[in-house]
N, C-alpha and C positions, 0 to 999 in steps of 0.2 A: 747490810743491816737496815732493816724498815726505819724511815724518816717520817714519822707522823706530821711534823710540820710541813714538810714538803707535800706531803699528801693532801693537808688541808688547803694548803696556798694553791694547789694544782686544780682543787675543787672549786675554789673561790674564783680563780681566772676563768675557768670553764663557764661558772654562773654569769660572768659579764657578757659572753655572748648571747644576747637577747634577753638581759635583764629588764623585767618590767613589773608594774604593779608596786604592790606594797611588800614589805620584808623581803624575802628572798625569792620573788617570782621570777619565772622564766618564760619566755615565749620565743621558741626554737623548733618550729615544725619541720619535718622532714623536707629536705631541698630548698629551704628558704636561705635567705642571704646569711642569717644568723647561724643555720646549721652548718652550711658550707665552710663558713669561716672557722666555726669552732672544729671542724672536722680536719681543715688545714693546720691549725694551731696544734691539734691531737697529733698528727702526722709528724710534725716537727719536734714534738716533745718524745714522741717514740723513737724518732732517729737519735735525738741526745742522748737517750737511755741505751742507745746499742741495738735497737731493733730495727728491722727492714719494713718501713710503712709500705702498704700496698692497699690501693683503692681497688675494688672490684666493679663490674659494670652497672651495679646497681646501687652502688655508693657505700657499701660495707667497707669499713676500714681495718685493715689487720696490721699489727706489728709484730713481725716473725723473727724467731730466731732459727739457727739452721738446725737441721735434723728433726727427729720426733720431739713433741712437746705438750706440755698440758696447756689447753687454751682457756685464759679466763677473759671475762668482759661482760658487757651488757649492751646498752646504746645510749646515744646521746642525744637525739631528738627528742622533744618535748610534745605534750598536749599544746592545744592553742592556748590554754591558760594553765601553764603547769608549775611545779616546784623545781627546785635545784638540784634534788638527789635523785629522783625517778630515773634509772637508768644510768646518768651520769656518775653515781657512787660506785657502782660496778664496773663501769671503765677506768676511772682514775684510780680505785684500789687495785685493779688489774695492772695498771702502769706501774704502780708503786712496787708490788710484789715481783714483777719482773724485772724491773730495775734493781732492787734489792738483791734479787736472785743472780743477776749477772755480777754485780759487785761482789757477792760471795762465793761466785764459782760455780752455781748450780741452786737447785734443779732448773731443767729446761722450761722456761715459761713464755707463751706467746699471749699477745692481747687482740682484743676485737671490739669495735664498736659497731654494732650492727645498725641498719639504716631503717627507717619508718617502723619501728617497732610499735609506736603509738597509733598506726593504723590510719595514717592520711588517706591512704589507698586500699586499705583492706585490713588484714589482720597478720601483725608482725611480718611485714611484706619482705624486707630485706633478707632475713634469714630463712623465711619459706622459700624464697628463691634460691637461695645458696643451697639449701639442704635438699631441694629437689621436690619440695611439697608442692610448689606453686611454679609449673612452667612459665618460662618467660613470655610466651605467644599468649598466655592467658593474664598474664599480670601486667602486660604493656595497655591494654584496652581499660583497665581499672581507672575510675575517676574519683576526684575527691568531691567535697561539696560544691565547690565553685564550678565544676564541670572539666578542670585540668586532669589530663591522662598522666598515667604514670609514666609512659614513654616520654611525652615533654617533660615531665619533671626531671627524670634522671639524666635527660639530656644536658640539663644545666651543669653537670659534673662530668661530661664524656671527655674533657680535656685531661681529667685527673685519672681516668679508669684505665686498670690494666685487665688481666685475665682474672677468672675466678680462682680462689685459692682452694688447693687441694685438700679435702678434708682428711684424706688419709695420713697426712703429716701430724695430726692431733692423736693424742691418746686417750683425751676426755675433755670435758667442759665444765667448769665451776663457774657460776654467776652469784654475786653479791649484790642484795637489793635491800631497798627498804621494804617494811613489812607491806605498807598501804593498808593497815587496819589497825585495830585497837588492842589485839592479844597481848602482845609483848608490853606495849606502854602501859595498860592496866594491871598487868602482873608486875611491874618493876623489873623485868628481865631485859637482859642485854642481847640474847642470841636466839635465834629460832632456825632450826635445822629442818628443811623442808623435806616431807615424805613424799609428796606428789603433787602435781599441777592440773587443775581441773581443766577440761575440754570446755569449748566455746562452739556456738553456732550464731552468725551473724548474717541478715539479709536485709534488702530494701523491699518495702511492700507499698503498693499504691493503689488506692481508691481513686477510682474517676467517676464524677457524678456530672452535675449540670452546673456551670458558672451561671449566676443570675443576679438581677438587682436585690439588694440586701432590704430594700424599704417596699418593694411593691410585690415580692413573691411570698404568698401565704406560706406558713411553717409546714402546713400538711401537704404542700406541693414541691417542697423542696428536696434535692438530690444533692444535700450538703455533704461534700467529702470530709470535712473535719469531724461532723457528727458521726461518720462512720468510723472514723479513727478513735473518737472517744468512746464509742461503743466498744469497739475493740479492746481498748486498753481498759475498760471495765469488766468485760467479761473474761479476759485471758486468765486472771487469777484463781477465778471460779472453776474454769475449765482445767486448770493445771492442778487442782487441790488434792486429787487422788493420787497424783504422779509422782509430785515432787516432795523433798525432804526438806528440812529446815535449812539445809546447807545450798539448796538450788536458788538459784537468783535470775532475773530477767529484767531488762530496761527498754523502754522506748526512748531513746537518747536524743536522736535527731528528727526534726520536723520541718518540711518544707511544703508550704500551701502556695497554690496558684490560684489566683493571681496575687494573693497576699495584700489585699486591700481592705480597708475598714467597711466600705459600701458595697461590697460583692459578696455574695455567697461563694465560698470556696468550691472551685470545680474539680481540684485534685489535690489529694494529700498524699505525700510520699514520705515514709518514715523509717528510720531504722528499728529493727527488732532483733535484739540480742539475748541470748540466754546460756546460762554456764552451770555446770554440774561435773562432778567426779566420775559419773558412770556413762558410759557411751551410749548403753540401751536406753537409758532415761533421756539423754539428749534426742535421740532419735523419735521417742515417743513424744517429747514436747515439740518437736518440729511438725509432727502429725496433726498435734492439738492447734499449734498456730496457723498452719494452712487451712485446717478444716473450719476454724472460727473465723477467719478471714472470708471464707466463701461464703459461709452461712451470712455474715453481715452484708456482705456485697449482695447477695441475692436478695435478702429481705428490703434493702434500701435501694435497690435499682442501679447498684454500681458497677463498672467495670473493675476487675481486679488484676493486677499482674504482679509477679514476685521477681526480683532480681535474683542474681546469683547466690547460692548458699555459699557462704565461707565459714570455715572453721577448722578446729584441730581437736585431735582426739585427747583423753586425758593420759597423763604421762606420771610412771612411778620413778622416782629417783634411784640412780644406781646404789646398790648396796656397799660396794667398796669406797666409793666417793664419799658417801653419805658417813660411813664409819669414820673417814679421816676428818670429816667436818664435825663429827660428835667428838671426837678426840680433842680438837683444836676447841670446840666450845668449853669443854670440861677444863682444859688448861687456862683458858683465859678468864671465862665467867663461871667458876665452880658454883654448880647450884642455882645459877641464874640463866640457864637455858632450856629450851624445849622443842621438842618435835612438834611440827604443825603443817598441815596442808597448805597450800597457795591457792586461795580464791582469785588471783589475779592470774593474767596470762604473760608469760615471758618467753624469750627467745629460746630458752632451754627447751621448750617444747617441741621446736622445728629440730633442734640440733640432736635430740634424742634418736632421731632417725638414722644418725650418722655415727653416733658413739655415745659412751657412757655419760651421764650429765647428773650434777648435783647442784643444789642451791642452798644460801643461807640468806636469813633476814636480821636486820637491826630495827629497833622500834621506829615507829612513827609518831612523834607527840600528838596526842589527842586522836590518833588513827587517822590523820587527815593525809591525803595524797589528791593528785589531780587538782590542785588548787595553790594559790600563791602562799598560802599558810602551811604548807608542807615544810617540816623540819625534822631533825634528830640531832640529839645532842651530840658535841664534838667526842665525848668520850665514849659514846655508843659507837659513832662512826669508826673511830680507833679500834674499838674493841673487834668491830666486824673485819676491819684489815688485818688485824693480828690473826684472827681465826683463819682467814683466808690463805693468809703466808703459812700457817702452821699447817694446814692441810696440803698445800701445795707442796711442802717440804715433805710431808708423810708419803704422799702418792709419787712425787717425784723420786723418792729414794727407796720406794719399794717396800714401807713398813706397815701400810694399811692392811688390816686383818677384817675379815667377814665377821 
């Protein structure tokens, strides 16, 4: 039988690993001390629940039952300044559903906490490697913003690592997550059943100009790399105008200037460029505009230009049978207070969809806030999401879901 108090207590305990800032803030980046400690604690809780914990070579943690099973979970790493629920909710809810299912004699449920979903080294790295989307020899050279490679980071968990878990043992994957947007909270609804997940493209761009003295170099003679970045950022929205829709989004989220000193004209600017959309063709057209705009600005300003590897995932539609099970659970738990909606955020389910049927459900984010210490969800909504997940797992496990 589900135990909401046990579920909420486990969520609070997990928050303690890397607790920081105000409110319920968490700093638990992938492969950090806090992340590794949290995963060891999760492995112990899985074992206590009768599951067999297994780490794989990239830090993904599975809690396994024997034989075929439905896989539930999410991730337990956080953003550099994150909230307590992003990813963690899905892992702890999965643990509670699996524990309750074992106590009740079924259905068969396994649990996963994927590693580096938050992209310290790329895009949903742990599930990307596990799913075969990202080969290991391409993942290992990836670096974080401090220059640490993926190979070096994952070596911190080498003493825990076993073999990769065979995805063929799972019949499907369902992920509970906070919405990370304002739709459910604004509408005072408890549950969102996800219809599809947007695709994403992400790469680094570098403008290299001429480092020089900030006091003696006339403005018209400067080859200022930051001004090239500023021109790019100002131009890209206009260049996108006839291609994008109101649902398309793009961001320059990380900037590194060299030498990053007040009295020096920046000689180099490296920045992240990320864009998301639900249509793969539109993502490709946006890429062409990004590259053409950067080239034009570099040429006009006398800059050298380089592009880093293009990382990304394609849009994914949720499995109809699993989605129907979630809709049935939503109507039972929150009648008239749920809706279908797309996910504008990226999730591990995108990678897993290449291996098996997947589905997702959301609970509200208060104020639509996530990736921030202020991220939160009412306990009643957290428990509602847990109950919907459990009902859907029971429906799927007992073969009652209908198309």
